[in-house]
N, C-alpha and C positions, 0 to 999 in steps of 0.2 A: 248742277247737272242739267242736261237738256231734257225737257219733258218728253216722254214717249207717247206717240200717237199711233193707234192701230192703222195698218195699211189701208189706204183708200178713204180714211176719215179726215174730217177737217178739224183743225185745232181752233181754239177761241181766237187766236191771233191771226188767223188766215184772212187774206183780202183777195178779192178778184180785181186785177189791175190790167190796164192797157199800157204797154211799155212804150216809152218815148226814146229819145236819143241816148247814145252811149256817153258816159261821163268818165273823166280821169279817175283811175283807181280801181277799175274793174267793175264799175257799177253801171246800171241803166236807170234812167230817170222815169218815174211814174208819179201820178198824183192821186191822192185820196182825200176827198172833201176839202180840196184846197191845199192840203199839206204835201210837200215833196216826200217821196219815198225812194230811197236808193236801193235798187233791186239787183242782186247778183244772180248769175246763171240764166239771164234772159237774153232777148234779142229785140231790137226795135220793131214795133208793129204787132208784137205778140199779145195775145190775151192769156193771162196766167193766173194761177192761184199761188200766192206768195205768203210765206210764213214770216211774221215779224220777229226780228232778232234783237232789235234795239229800239225801244219805244218810250215815250214820255209825253204827258199831256202838254208840257210847256216846251218840248224840244222843237227846234226849228225844222228838223226833218227826222224821218224814221228810216230804219234799215230793214231789209227783208231778203229772204232767199226763195227762189222759185221751187215749189214742190210739185206742181202739176202744170202742164202746158195745155191750155184749152184750145188755142188757135196758134199753131206753130208758124214760125217764119220759114221761108224756103231754104235759108242757109243753115238751119238747125240740123245737126247730125248726131248719131248716137255717141255718147261719151266713151272714150277709149279706156277709162280707168274707173272701176267701180267705186273705190273709196272717195273719189272726187266728183262723182256723178250726183248732182243735187237732187235729181228725181228719185234715184234709188235710195239715197239717204233720207229724203223727206218722207218717202213711203214707210220708213221705219221709225219716223219721229226723231231722226238724228240730223246732224249737220255734216256736209261734205268736208273733206280735208282741203286746205288751201294749196296753192301752187299749180293748179291746172284749171283756173276759173273760166278760161275760154275754150275748154276741151269739147264743148257742145256746139262749136261754131266751125264751119269749114275754113280752111287756112286762108283762102283768097278773101273771104269776108272778114276774117280777123284782121288782115292787113288793111283792108278798106276802112274798117272801124278805127283802127289805130291811127291811120292817116287823118281821119276827121277829128279825133281827139287831139292830136298834136296841133293841127291847124287851129282848133278852137282855143287851145292854151296860148298860142302865139297871138291870136286876135285879142283875147280877153286880158292877158297879162302884159303883153309887150306892144299892143297896138299895131301889130303887123299882119297884113292880109297876104297870105302866101299859100299857094297850092302845095300840098305835101304828098309825096309818094313813099310808101314803106317798102323797102327792098328786102327780098328773101336773102338769107345768108348763103354764102357760097357752099355748094355741095350739100344743100339741105336735103334731108330725107323727104320723100313725097308725103309721108304721113306726119312730118314734123316731130317725130319722136327720137329718142336716143341721143340728144344733143348735150345733155348736162355732163360736164366733167367734174362738177362739184355737187354735193348733196348734203343736206343737213336734216337730222332727225332728233326727236326727243325720245325719251325712254319711258315706257308705260310701266305701271306696277306689274311685276312678273318678269321684267327685264326685256320685253319685246320692243323693237323699234316702232315708233309711232309718230304721227304728225298731228298738228293742231288744225281745227277748222278756223276760218277767218274770224278774227277778233274773239276768240274763245280759248279758254284754258282746258277744254276737254282734250282728251288724247284718243286718237283712233289708230289702233295697230295696223301696220301695213306689211304686205308680203312681197312687194315689188315696187319699182318706180319706173314706169315706162318712159319718162322724160330723161332718165339717167342713161349714161353710156353703157354699152355691153360690159365694159370692164368693171363698172360699179356693181351692176346686177350679178356679175359672176362671183362676187365676193360672198353672196348668199348671207348677208348680215342678218337677215330676218330669222335665221336659225341659231343665232348666238344669244346667250343669256347675258344681257348688259346690266344686270343688277349691280349697282354701285356706281354707274355712270348716269349723269343727268342729261347730257346731250352727246351726240355722235356726229362728227363731221367727216366726210369722205372726199378725197381728191384722187382722180385718176387721169394722168397726163394724156392729152389728145394724141400725142405721137407715140404712145406706148411707154413702157417703163414701169417700175414698181408703183402701185397705188399706195396711198397713205390713209390710214384710219386714225382720226384724232378723237381721243376720249376726253370729255370734260367731266371730271368726277363730281359726284354728289358729295355734300359735306360729310367729313368723317370717313370717307372711303380709304381703306388701307392699301398699301402698295401691292400686297399679295393678291388682292382682289383684281387690281388692274392687270397684274401679270397673268392671272387666270383668264381674263377676258381676251388678252392678246394671244394667248395660246389657242383659245377656242376659235378666234377669228381665222388663224392659219389653218386650223383643222377642218373647218366646214366649207371653205372656199373651193371653187373648181381647182383642179390640180395646178394649172399654170399660174393662176392668181395666188393660190395659197402659198406657193413656194417663194414668192417675191414680195408679198404684201408687207408694208411697214405699219407699225402701230406706235403711237406716242400719246402721252397725256399732257393736257394743257390746263393750267390754272389761270383763268382770266384776270384774277385779282393780283396775283404776284407776277404774272406774265412768265411763269416758269414752264419750260417745255422739257418733258422727261421722255427719253427714248425707252420703249418697251420691247420693240422688235424691229430689226432693219434700221432705217434712218428716219430722221425727223423732217425730211423735206422731199419734194418731188422735182423732177427736171422737166421743164416746159420748153417748147420751141416756138418761134414765130419769125417768119421771113428771114431765115438764115441766122438767127441769133438764139443762143441758149440762155435759159434763165433758171436759177435755183429759187424755189418758192418754199419757205419754211412754214411748218405748222399751219396756223390759221391765216397766213398771209394772203392778201387779195390777189386774185387772178380772174380774168374774164371767164365766165361759166361756159358759154357755148363753145364747142370744139373749134368752130371756124371764126370765132370773134377776134382773137388776137391778130390773125393775118388780115382779116377784113378791115379792122380799124387801123392797123399800122399802114396798110396801103392807102387808105383814105387820108390819114394824117400827113404822110410823106408827100403825097400829091398836092394836098391842099395848102400846106405851108411852103412848099417849094424852096427849102433852105439852100443857100449857096455856100461854097467853101469860104471859110473865114468869118462867117456870121456868128453872132452870139444869141443864144436862145435860152429860155427857161422852160422846164417841164415841171409843172406844179401839181401837187397831189400825185406824185410820180410812181408810187408803189414800188415794185421790185425792178422797175426800169424797162417795162415793155416798150414805151415810146422813146425813152432816153437813148437807148442804144442806136436805133435807126436815125434819130436826130443827130447824134454825135457822128455817126458815119457820114451824114450829109454835109456837116460843116467841116469835117476833117480835123486834123491835128492843129491846124492854124486857127480854128474856131474855138468856141467854148459853149458848154451846155451846163446850166445850173439845174440840178435835180433835187427837188424838195419833197420830202415825205414826213408825215407826222409820226407814224408808228415806228418805234425803235427797232422792233424785229424786222419789219419790212425794209427799213432803211439799211439794216445790216445786210439783207439779201441784195439790195441794190449795189452796195459797195463790192460785194463778191462778184456780182454779175457784170460790173462795169470797170473792174480794177485794171483791165488791159487798155482802157481808153483814157489817156492822160488829159484829154480835152474836157472831161466830165468832172464837175465838182458836185459831190453828193453832200447835202445838208439835211440833217434830221431836225425837225421842228415844225411848229405851226407856220403855215404859209404866210399869214399876215405879218408875223414877227420877223420871218426871214426876209420878206420883201422890204420891211421897214428899214432894215440894216443893209440892204443890198446897194452896192455902188457900181457904176458903169452902165453903159448902154445895153439895151436889149433890142435885137432886130425882130425877134419873134417870141411869142409866148404861147405855150400849150397848157391848157388846164383840163384835168379830168377829176372833178370834185366828187364827193360822195353824193348820195341821193338828195341831201338837203341843199346842194348847190354851193357856189363859192361865197356868196354873201357880198353885201355892199362894200365893205372895207376892202376886200381883195379886188373887186372890180375896179374901185377907184385907184388902188395902187397899180394895177396893171395899166390902166388908162394913163396914169401920171408918168409911167415909164416910156410912153409913146413908141411902142414897137410898130414896125410897118405892117404886121399881121398878127392876129390872135386866132388860135384854133381852140375850139371848145368841144370836148367830148362829154356827153351827158347821158345818164341813165334815167332821167326824169324830166318830162316835158314841162312840168309846172315850174320847177326850180330853174330850169334853163330859161324859160320865157321871162321869169322875174329878173334873173341876172341880165338877160338880153335887154330888158327895158332900161336898166341902169347903164349898160354900155351905150345904149341909144342916147341917153341924156348927155353923155360925154362925147357924142359926135360919131360913134362907131355905127357902121351899117352892116347888115347881114348880107354878105356877098354870096355865100354858097351854103347849102344845107342838104345833108343826106341823112335819112332815117333808116335804120336797119331793124329787121325783125329777128333779133338775137335771143328772143324768149318766146318761141312758139307755144301756143295754148295757154299763155298768160297775157295779162294786159300790159306787161312791161315792153319797152323798146329802148334802143340805143341810138344816139344821133351824133353827128359830127358837123360842126359849123365853122365857117371861116368868116371872120369879121375884119373890116378895114375902115379906116377913116378916108373920106373922099379926098 
């Protein structure tokens, strides 16, 4: 448990620090007696009191959270959400919940900091000097709130929804989530007794339609307990949401999906295409992200009728459908996804496009056995990146263009260095702020060989 400290008091692990530059991962760099301290909830130039959260005499660096600001930066603003406010949490001897670690920073400054972090990763890991601009999402709310169409919660003792602080097993009950869409908050899940569930995932389609609440049961939970939770979810929600909300249970070990109420999937839309996304299947979180990224990909790759393309780490087919539309029935698109459930979604979403070949399996294994030319390759790997093997396989296929969608600047820069070793150059780069009030960002790059 986190030690409790009376309001206004200093804990033994408190340090007074002058904050330096932003670092990847939501941290800011400070130094104490020659040792690097990664500090969260700070801003460059500030003088703060920070509470150590991860410390060791032989550790290369320490971690800390700001609990008091002695000299604030001009861009500091009041945090919009009390459970994630480090200053309020620190005054009570607690840690703030994660997921809104930039909420104390004005949006314009958030994007300036993110641009600097992205440029630093390119310089350090890929050896590329490039000025970076972070673009706001289309139709972003002026306050940067209400954008999440997906949300994930843990369940605290007593059955209340809760969230974890950064790198902590503590649970902090929550009563709302300002970053989540109106449709998610309208479910009023904070009023439900989730005893018997370990986690709760929520999806609310950006274009409307029934939301889905996914229950991940705790060990030994009986079906009647899940049925009780499903009934309670429908009862407490706002009338419009309560009539249509779907509820399902998901076993991560057996991958078994059980319908409890309504259906086990949601219907999403992007740039004229409809998509079915089942259970815990991946979909871009920001309500404007699918359209923003599809437009960037289609423009960047500029596929022509009759060309052959591959969509790697393809998910439910968000990019596959517009790529198939671009190459036409005389072309061909190979869509590769590792998750069996998500690959089944892709087959349903793309069944009317005969030019699409959907293959379920690890990307490196599928590429190892793939025959025939590729004119273009698009990859949208997980946060860990594509990896050296996949980069080499793509390079060996010698497409005329490679498009790379990334949610992590460090893994992208690492992969980009390997592409560079094979003769590829970064032709175009766009970075989008699809995660306001967090340190995360999304990018799309076009690579070509001279």
